[in-house]
N, C-alpha and C positions, 0 to 999 in steps of 0.2 A: 539110851535113846534107840528106838527100834529102827530108825532109818539108817543107822550106821552099821547095822549087823549084816554080815555078808550072807547069811543064810536066807534072808528075806529079799535079797536084791532081785532075784529072778521074778518073783511074783510082783514086786514093785515095778519093774521094767515092763512086764506084761500089761499090768493095769495102766501104766503110763501110756503105752502104745495104744491100747484099746480106747482109752479116754481121749487121747490125741486124735485118733482116727474119727471117733464119733463127733468130736468138736469140729474137726475139719469138714466133715460131711455136712453137719448142721450149718456151719458158717457158709460153706460154698453153695448149698442149696437154698437156704432161707435168707440169711442176713445179707450176704454180698449182693445177690440180685436185687433185693429190696433197696439197698443203699445205692446201687447203680441206677435204678429207675428214679430214685429220689434226686440224685445228682443230675441225671439227664433232664428231668422235668425242671429242675432248678436252673440248669444251664439254658434250656429253651426259654423259660420265663424271663431270665435276665437278658438274653439276646433279643427277645421280642420287645421287652421294655426299652432296651437301648435303641432298637429300630424305631419304635413308636416315639421315643423322645427325640430322635433325630428328625423324624417326619414333622413332629410338632414344632421343633426348632425352625425347620425350613419354612413351615407354614406361618409361624410367628414373624419371621424375618420378611416374608412376602407381604404379610398384612402391614407390618411396620413400614415397608417401602411404599406400599399403596397409600397408607395414611400420610406419610411424609410428602408424597407427590400431591395428594389431594389438598393437604395443608398449604403447600406452595402455590397451587392453583388458586385456592381460596384467598391467600394473601394478595396475589396479583390482582384478582378480581376486586378485592376490597380497596386496594390502592387506586385502581382505575375508577371505581365508584366515588371514592373520596376526591380524586382529582377532578372528575366531571362535576361533582357537587360544588367544589371550590370554584371552578371556572364559571359555572352558571351563577353562583352567588356573586362573583366579581362582576359578571355581566349585568346582573340585576342592580348591583350597587352602582356601576357606572351609569346605567340608564337613570336611576334615581338621582344621581348627582347632576346629570345633564338637565333633567326635569326641574330639579330644585334651582339650578342656576338660571334656567329660563324663567321660571316663576319669580325668582328673586330679582332678575334684571327687569322684568315687566313691572314688578312692584316698586322697584327703585325709580323707574321712569315715571310711573304714576305719582310717586312721592315727590320727585323733583318738579314735576309739573304743578302739583299742589303747592309746593313751597314757592315756586315762581309766582303763582296766582296770589298766594297769601302775601308775598313780598310786594307785589304790584298793588294789591288792595291796601296794604299797610302804607305804601308810599303815597297812594292816592289820598288816604285818610290823613297822612302827615301833611300833605299839601293843603288840604282843607283846614286842618287844625292850625297850620302856620299862617294861612291867609286869615283865618278868624282871629288868631292872636295878634297878627300884625294890624288888622283893622281896629281891633279893640285897643291895642297899645297906642296907635296914632290918635284915636278918639280920646282916650283918657290922659295920655301924657302930653301930647302936643295940642290936642283939642281940635285937630283937623280931621274932617271926615273924608276918607279916601274910598274910592270905589273898589269893591272886591275884585272885579275883573282886572283892574290895573295891577293889583297885588299878585293875582294868579299869573299874569303875564310875566311879571318880574321874577316870580319864583321859578317859572319854566325856563327863563333865560339863565338863571343862576345854576340850574341843574346841569 
């Protein structure tokens, strides 16, 4: 193996130093500055993105709070509208019930009057029928002819 020979060590060390220096110069002038700029841009982008994300988060929270407040206001307005509608419906219902009761009472009074008239007419016709039956009965059974007016007087006394 040529690397282990002592006679070539000096030339090997020389080339080692030359190549090392060249690599160091290349790395320090070209590679390291490029990497630093890439890292710097990357850091700026990340911090910018984080700031933007924080701003968006704050904005989203603000929008959510506004939405929640608006939702609460809308709920209250809806409840008020429903309550007003319910109250007005109850008022209308109460008015209709009062009107119905008044109409019903008027109809009942008319019906009662009609029933009284019909009862009176029926009673009058019953009186006529009874007097006719009584007259006919006396004529056919007893053979006595009685005056209708006498029978009607008697019926009125019995009532």
